[in-house]
Structures are given as C-alpha cells and as structure tokens.
C-alpha positions as CSV (number, residue, x, y, z in Angstrom):
1,M,103.1,96.8,134.6
2,T,99.4,96.5,136.0
3,V,96.9,98.9,135.1
4,N,93.8,99.2,137.2
5,V,90.9,100.6,135.3
6,P,87.4,100.5,137.0
7,V,85.1,98.7,134.5
8,S,81.1,98.6,134.8
9,P,78.6,97.4,132.6
10,T,78.2,100.8,130.9
11,T,81.8,101.3,130.6
12,D,83.1,102.3,126.8
13,V,85.4,99.4,125.9
14,L,87.4,101.8,123.6
15,A,87.8,104.2,126.3
16,V,89.2,101.7,128.7
17,A,91.5,100.3,125.9
18,V,92.9,103.9,125.3
19,R,93.6,104.5,129.0
20,V,95.3,101.2,129.2
21,A,97.5,101.8,126.1
22,R,98.3,105.4,127.3
23,A,99.3,103.8,130.8
24,K,101.6,101.2,129.3
25,R,103.0,103.0,126.2
26,G,102.3,106.6,126.1
27,A,99.5,108.0,123.8
28,V,97.9,106.1,120.8
29,P,98.8,107.7,117.5
30,C,95.4,109.2,116.7
31,A,95.5,111.0,120.3
32,V,98.8,112.8,119.6
33,L,98.8,113.4,115.9
34,D,96.7,115.6,113.8
35,S,93.3,114.0,113.7
36,D,92.7,115.1,110.1
37,L,95.1,112.5,109.0
38,W,92.4,109.8,109.8
39,F,89.8,111.4,107.8
40,D,92.0,112.8,104.6
41,E,90.8,111.8,101.3
42,D,94.3,111.6,99.8
43,A,95.4,107.9,99.2
44,D,99.0,108.8,100.6
45,A,97.5,110.0,104.0
46,T,95.0,107.2,104.1
47,A,98.0,104.7,103.7
48,S,99.9,106.5,106.6
49,A,96.9,106.6,108.8
50,Q,96.4,102.8,108.2
51,R,100.1,101.9,108.9
52,L,99.7,103.9,112.2
53,C,96.6,102.2,113.2
54,R,98.2,98.7,112.3
55,A,100.9,99.3,114.9
56,C,98.7,100.6,117.6
57,P,98.0,98.4,120.7
58,I,94.3,99.1,120.8
59,Q,93.8,98.5,117.2
60,N,91.4,95.7,117.4
61,A,89.3,97.5,120.1
62,C,89.1,100.7,118.1
63,L,88.0,98.5,114.9
64,S,85.6,96.6,116.8
65,A,84.0,99.6,118.2
66,A,83.9,101.5,115.0
67,V,82.1,98.6,113.3
68,E,79.6,98.5,116.1
69,R,79.1,102.3,115.8
70,R,79.1,102.2,112.1
71,E,81.5,105.0,111.7
72,P,80.4,107.2,108.7
73,T,83.9,107.7,107.5
74,G,87.7,107.9,108.2
75,V,90.3,105.3,109.2
76,W,89.5,103.3,112.3
77,G,91.4,100.4,113.6
78,G,93.4,100.5,110.4
79,E,90.5,100.2,108.1
80,I,88.8,102.6,105.8
81,F,85.0,103.3,106.6
82,S,82.7,104.9,104.1
83,D,78.9,105.2,104.9
84,G,79.3,103.0,108.0
85,Q,80.8,100.1,106.0
86,I,84.6,99.1,105.8
87,I,85.7,99.3,102.2
88,A,88.8,97.9,100.7
89,A,89.9,101.2,99.2
90,R,88.8,104.6,98.2
91,K,88.0,105.2,94.5
92,P,90.5,107.7,93.0
93,K,89.3,110.7,91.5
94,G,89.1,110.9,87.6
95,R,88.7,108.2,84.9
96,P,88.9,104.7,86.2
97,R,92.0,102.7,85.2
98,K,91.7,99.9,82.7
99,D,92.7,97.3,85.3
100,A,90.6,98.9,88.0
101,D,88.5,95.7,88.6
102,D,91.8,93.6,89.1
103,I,92.9,96.4,91.6
104,A,89.6,96.3,93.4
105,A,89.6,92.4,93.5
106,K,93.0,92.4,95.0
107,A,92.1,95.1,97.7
108,H,89.1,93.0,98.6
109,R,91.1,90.0,99.1
110,E,93.5,91.9,101.2
111,L,90.6,93.4,103.5
112,T,89.2,89.9,103.8
113,H,92.5,88.6,105.1
114,R,93.1,91.3,107.4
115,L,89.6,91.1,108.8
116,S,89.6,87.5,109.4
117,Q,92.7,88.0,111.6
118,T,91.4,91.2,113.3
119,L,87.7,90.9,114.2
120,P,86.2,88.1,116.3
121,A,83.9,85.6,114.6
122,P,80.4,86.7,114.7
123,S,78.3,85.1,117.4
124,R,75.1,83.1,116.3
C-alpha cells in the first residue's frame, strides 16, 4: 500500500508519521485510547502505556519528536519523560526500598539499551 502525504520543509514529521500509520493500520494507540493513560503516575498504567507505545508503528518518530520538544511529562515513544528528560522509571511514593539503588541501576541500563536501539546517533 502506498500512502501519499504532501511534505514540505515545515511539515511536522510526527504528524506525517501519524497520518501514514493511520492509513496503513488504523489509528495509533494514543489516538484511540484514553489519553490520561500516557500521563498517569501509577506504575501499572505507565507500564501499559509503554507497552502500547513499543508496539506502535510510529514509536521512533514519536520519541524523536518528544526529545526535540523536550516534553515535560508523560510516556512518549515508549519512554517516560519528566521535566523534559527521559527517565528510567518514576520513583514510587513513600519510603525508598533498601534495594532502590540496584533497581535504579538496572532501570538505567535497560533505558540506555532501548535508547541505543531507538534513537539515531547524535550528529556532530
């Protein structure tokens, strides 16, 4: 299937990717499900949003656009954003676990691995 989308130098790449994905496979998850899921503080909701994003046909375009815009919060392209930065995981409420440092290190390694496979290398 060929999808013709007019592109100009000012065209929003993410908007084009969304239109192509909709034409090929229907709507992307964040366009048809409750948008609150992508901004929920609950760990289970965040994990669900991340799973949906990682199966989305425009995940890379979404993540790249969110990084460029420095999204202040939410799940974008399968990653968690806080204050314009990608974070490995949200800190749970309450007293920190005794193994919190180990959990944070593991989450950071997993994030680094995912980003190395998802985002293009920075240009120099």
